[in-house]
N, C-alpha and C positions, 0 to 999 in steps of 0.2 A: 359541443365535444364530448365524445367519450374515451375517457382516460383508459378504462379496462382495453380498448382496442389495442393500446400501446403496450400491455404488459406481455412479458414473455416467462414461460415457463424456464427455470435453471435445473432441469433434472438430468442433463445430459452427463454432468460430471458427479462430483462428489470429493470429500475428502476425509480421511480418517486417518490415525495415527500409524498404522502400518504402512501407508503410502509415502509417509514422510522421512526424509532422510534425518539420520541421527546426528548429523552437524547441522546446526542451524544456517552456518554460512553456505555450504553445499547446496542446502534446501534453497536458500535466496537465489543463489547462481542459477539454481533450475528454473526457478520461476522468472528469473531477469531473461533468462534464455530464451522462453516460451514467450515473454512479450516481445521480444526482438524479432524472433520469428513469425510472430502474428501480425508483424509490420504495424504496430501499434505507433501513433503519431509521436509521443513522448515517453518510451517505456522506461526511462530512469526516472520519472514523476512519480510521487508516492505521498500519501497523508501520512504525517507523524501526529500522533495523538499523546498528549499527557494530562495530568491530573493536577490541579493545584492544591495549595494546603488546606482548602476548605473542600476538595473533593469534586471540583468543576471541572470538566474536561475542556479540552483547547486542542484544537486541530490546525494544523497548517501544511499547506502545499511544498514540497521540497523537492529538489532535482539530485538526485544520487550523485556524487563527485568520486566518491572512493569507497572501496571496499577492503577490511582486512581481518583477520581473526580477532583483533582488538576492538574494532568500531566501524560503524557506516560514517562517513562524511557527506554532509548535504549542504545546499544554499536553499534558505528559505525564498519561496516565492510569493506568498501571500497569507495573511491570516485569512481564516474562513469561518470564524466563530467570533464571540464577543471580543473587541479590544483587549488587551492586557493592561491592567492597572498600572 
């Protein structure tokens, strides 16, 4: 098997600060709309990443349940890294 046969170049787009909405909530809504229009299977699924007190990263897959100026609310799906102590 030649893994390089599966590689794609991601040069069609790009992202720079001048392309971003000044309001992070509005920017998130734009990205969510793009995901819905692209007919992704789970457009509200995302990876939430944090670090613990030792600086170790921890990621989990969540589903968006709500969005407000105060916060995003989500439902955990599964942990995708080491189990939490």
